[in-house]
C-alpha positions, 0 to 999 in steps of 0.5 A, spaced: 435 930 503 438 927 496 435 922 491 436 918 486 432 918 480 434 916 473 441 915 475 441 922 477 441 925 484 436 930 485 436 934 492 429 935 496 430 940 501 425 940 506 422 946 510 423 948 517 417 944 519 418 938 516 425 937 519 425 940 526 423 933 529 417 927 529 412 928 526 404 929 532 403 921 530 410 920 532 411 923 538 404 921 541 406 913 539 413 915 543 409 917 548 405 912 549 411 907 549 415 910 555 408 910 558 407 903 558 414 902 561 414 907 566 407 902 568 410 896 567 417 897 571 413 899 577 410 893 577 416 889 577 418 890 585 412 887 586 413 881 582 420 879 583 424 884 589 427 888 583 430 883 579 436 878 579 434 871 580 429 869 584 432 864 589 438 869 590 436 875 592 440 881 594 438 882 602 431 881 606 425 885 605 422 888 611 427 884 616 434 884 618 439 878 616 439 872 620 447 870 623 448 865 620 451 858 624 454 852 621 451 844 623 454 839 623 451 833 620 451 825 622 447 821 618 440 825 618 442 828 624 444 835 624 447 838 631 448 846 632 451 849 638 446 854 642 452 859 644 452 865 640 447 868 636 442 862 639 444 863 646 437 868 649 431 866 649 428 869 642 433 869 638 434 866 631 439 864 627 440 861 619 443 854 621 447 852 614 448 843 614 450 840 608 444 836 608 438 836 604 434 842 604 441 845 607 439 851 610 434 852 617 431 856 621 432 856 629 428 859 633 430 859 641 422 859 644 425 859 652 432 856 655 429 849 653 425 850 647 426 851 639 422 851 633 426 848 627 424 849 620 426 849 613 429 855 610 426 854 604 419 859 602 414 855 600 412 861 595 418 859 590 423 856 593 428 862 595 432 861 602 429 865 608 434 869 611 431 875 615 427 875 621 424 882 624 423 880 631 417 876 631 417 873 624 422 870 618 421 874 612 423 871 605 426 877 602 424 874 595 416 876 595 416 878 602 412 872 605 413 872 612 412 866 617 411 865 624 417 862 629 412 856 629 412 856 620 405 858 619 404 863 613 402 869 617 403 874 610 403 871 603 404 870 597 406 864 601 400 859 602 404 853 605 407 853 612 415 851 613 416 844 614 417 843 622 423 838 624 422 835 631 429 836 636 432 836 642 437 840 646 442 837 651 447 841 654 449 847 649 448 843 643 441 843 639 439 836 635 434 835 629 433 830 625 432 830 617 
């Protein structure tokens, strides 16, 4: 190490113990910081599914992604074909329509009855787009809803909004 005193450079030589690495105090401080980072990073998935925008997660957690069906809009009424992903009792789909709230969950209870729900999670307004065979699953924080929209598992505390619907032939209609 070189220092300057009175305009004259002075060379100070360090012993091997002094130049070999950080002091014990520095080592302990860095170790504590690293341990803190590890502890905080272990908590992050529970707070946001691993990062990113909470309203645009990468994939549903605990369920398969629902098939997407496009709905047509006339006034405040949405029409959806029940041929394809919604053909069998017990099937579910995410219906996309150009009307607020934009996405809807549809579950076919039987050949003639359906549940239509908003696909907007009541916890953080993420789009609920997963289904595990019995429950709709929000990919952001893993809230689960029954096919009737009731909260089965939080952190969501309020049910999904339900819409009255009717079936005529192969077309399901509901009013928003």
